[in-house]
C-alpha positions as CSV (number, residue, x, y, z in Angstrom):
1,M,-52.9,-32.5,31.3
2,T,-56.6,-32.7,31.9
3,T,-58.5,-35.9,32.3
4,E,-60.3,-35.3,29.0
5,T,-57.0,-34.9,27.1
6,F,-55.7,-38.0,28.7
7,I,-58.8,-40.0,27.7
8,D,-58.7,-38.6,24.1
9,L,-55.0,-39.6,23.8
10,R,-55.8,-43.1,25.1
11,K,-58.7,-43.5,22.6
12,R,-56.4,-42.5,19.7
13,R,-53.7,-44.9,20.8
14,D,-56.3,-47.7,21.2
15,T,-57.7,-46.9,17.8
16,G,-54.3,-47.1,16.2
17,L,-53.6,-50.4,17.9
18,L,-56.9,-51.7,16.7
19,R,-56.1,-50.6,13.1
20,Q,-52.7,-52.4,13.3
21,A,-54.4,-55.6,14.5
22,V,-57.0,-55.4,11.7
23,D,-54.3,-54.8,9.1
24,K,-52.3,-57.8,10.4
25,A,-55.4,-60.0,10.3
26,K,-56.2,-58.9,6.7
27,A,-52.6,-59.6,5.6
28,G,-52.8,-63.1,7.2
29,A,-56.1,-63.8,5.5
30,T,-54.6,-62.7,2.2
31,A,-51.7,-65.0,2.7
32,I,-53.9,-67.9,3.5
33,R,-56.1,-67.3,0.4
34,H,-52.9,-67.0,-1.7
35,H,-51.6,-70.3,-0.2
36,R,-54.9,-72.2,-1.0
37,Y,-55.0,-70.7,-4.5
38,Y,-51.4,-71.7,-5.1
39,R,-51.9,-75.2,-3.8
40,K,-55.0,-75.6,-6.1
41,A,-53.1,-74.3,-9.1
42,L,-50.1,-76.6,-8.3
43,C,-52.4,-79.7,-8.1
44,S,-54.4,-78.9,-11.3
45,P,-53.1,-75.9,-13.2
46,S,-55.6,-76.2,-16.1
47,R,-58.5,-75.8,-13.7
48,V,-57.2,-72.5,-12.4
49,Y,-55.6,-71.0,-15.6
50,K,-56.9,-71.1,-19.1
51,T,-53.4,-71.0,-20.7
52,P,-49.8,-71.1,-19.5
53,Y,-49.5,-67.5,-20.4
54,D,-52.0,-66.7,-17.7
55,V,-49.6,-68.1,-15.2
56,L,-46.9,-65.7,-16.4
57,N,-49.3,-62.7,-16.1
58,D,-50.4,-63.6,-12.6
59,E,-48.8,-60.9,-10.5
60,S,-49.7,-62.5,-7.2
61,M,-47.2,-65.3,-7.7
62,T,-43.5,-65.2,-7.3
63,T,-41.3,-66.5,-10.2
64,S,-40.6,-69.6,-8.3
65,E,-44.3,-70.3,-7.7
66,K,-45.0,-69.7,-11.4
67,Q,-42.2,-72.1,-12.3
68,Q,-43.6,-74.8,-10.0
69,I,-47.1,-74.4,-11.5
70,L,-45.8,-74.6,-15.0
71,L,-43.7,-77.7,-14.2
72,S,-46.8,-79.3,-12.7
73,W,-48.7,-78.4,-15.9
74,R,-45.9,-79.9,-18.0
75,S,-46.3,-83.2,-16.1
76,E,-50.1,-83.0,-16.7
77,A,-49.5,-82.4,-20.4
78,F,-47.1,-85.3,-20.7
79,L,-49.7,-87.6,-19.2
80,L,-52.3,-86.3,-21.7
81,Q,-49.8,-87.1,-24.5
82,V,-49.3,-90.6,-23.2
83,A,-53.1,-91.1,-23.0
84,E,-53.6,-89.9,-26.5
85,S,-50.8,-92.3,-27.8
86,E,-52.7,-95.1,-26.1
87,G,-55.9,-94.2,-28.0
88,F,-57.6,-92.1,-25.3
89,E,-58.8,-88.9,-27.0
90,G,-61.3,-86.1,-26.6
91,G,-59.8,-84.5,-23.5
92,E,-58.2,-81.2,-23.0
93,P,-55.9,-79.8,-25.7
94,C,-52.3,-80.5,-25.1
95,L,-50.4,-77.2,-24.3
96,A,-46.9,-78.7,-24.0
97,D,-45.3,-76.3,-26.5
98,D,-46.9,-73.2,-24.8
99,I,-45.8,-74.5,-21.4
100,E,-42.2,-74.9,-22.6
101,I,-42.2,-71.4,-24.0
102,C,-43.4,-70.0,-20.7
103,L,-40.8,-71.9,-18.8
104,D,-38.1,-70.5,-21.1
105,L,-39.5,-67.0,-20.6
106,L,-39.3,-67.4,-16.8
107,R,-35.6,-68.5,-17.0
108,Y,-34.6,-65.3,-18.8
């Protein structure tokens, strides 16, 4: 094996290792972005999604994550209903029925 061949093989190996490292870094960044997005949706679903059906159609989330977001949204909808019954009106529309339908769809 000549010196040039050895150097060429080493460059190819180093390039492959570099590509693997870059791919791992990209995957890690995607996981972090997904985690932040999920946490934001979990805290305030109506700020991330327009309707509960949008949660169902989000392919980046697992079924469990979708269920947790919808349960959080159901709690938010309940608080809106309580506020409306106490005379506070003019906020977001209550989507309780749509949320329940989506939760049922996830169960089956």
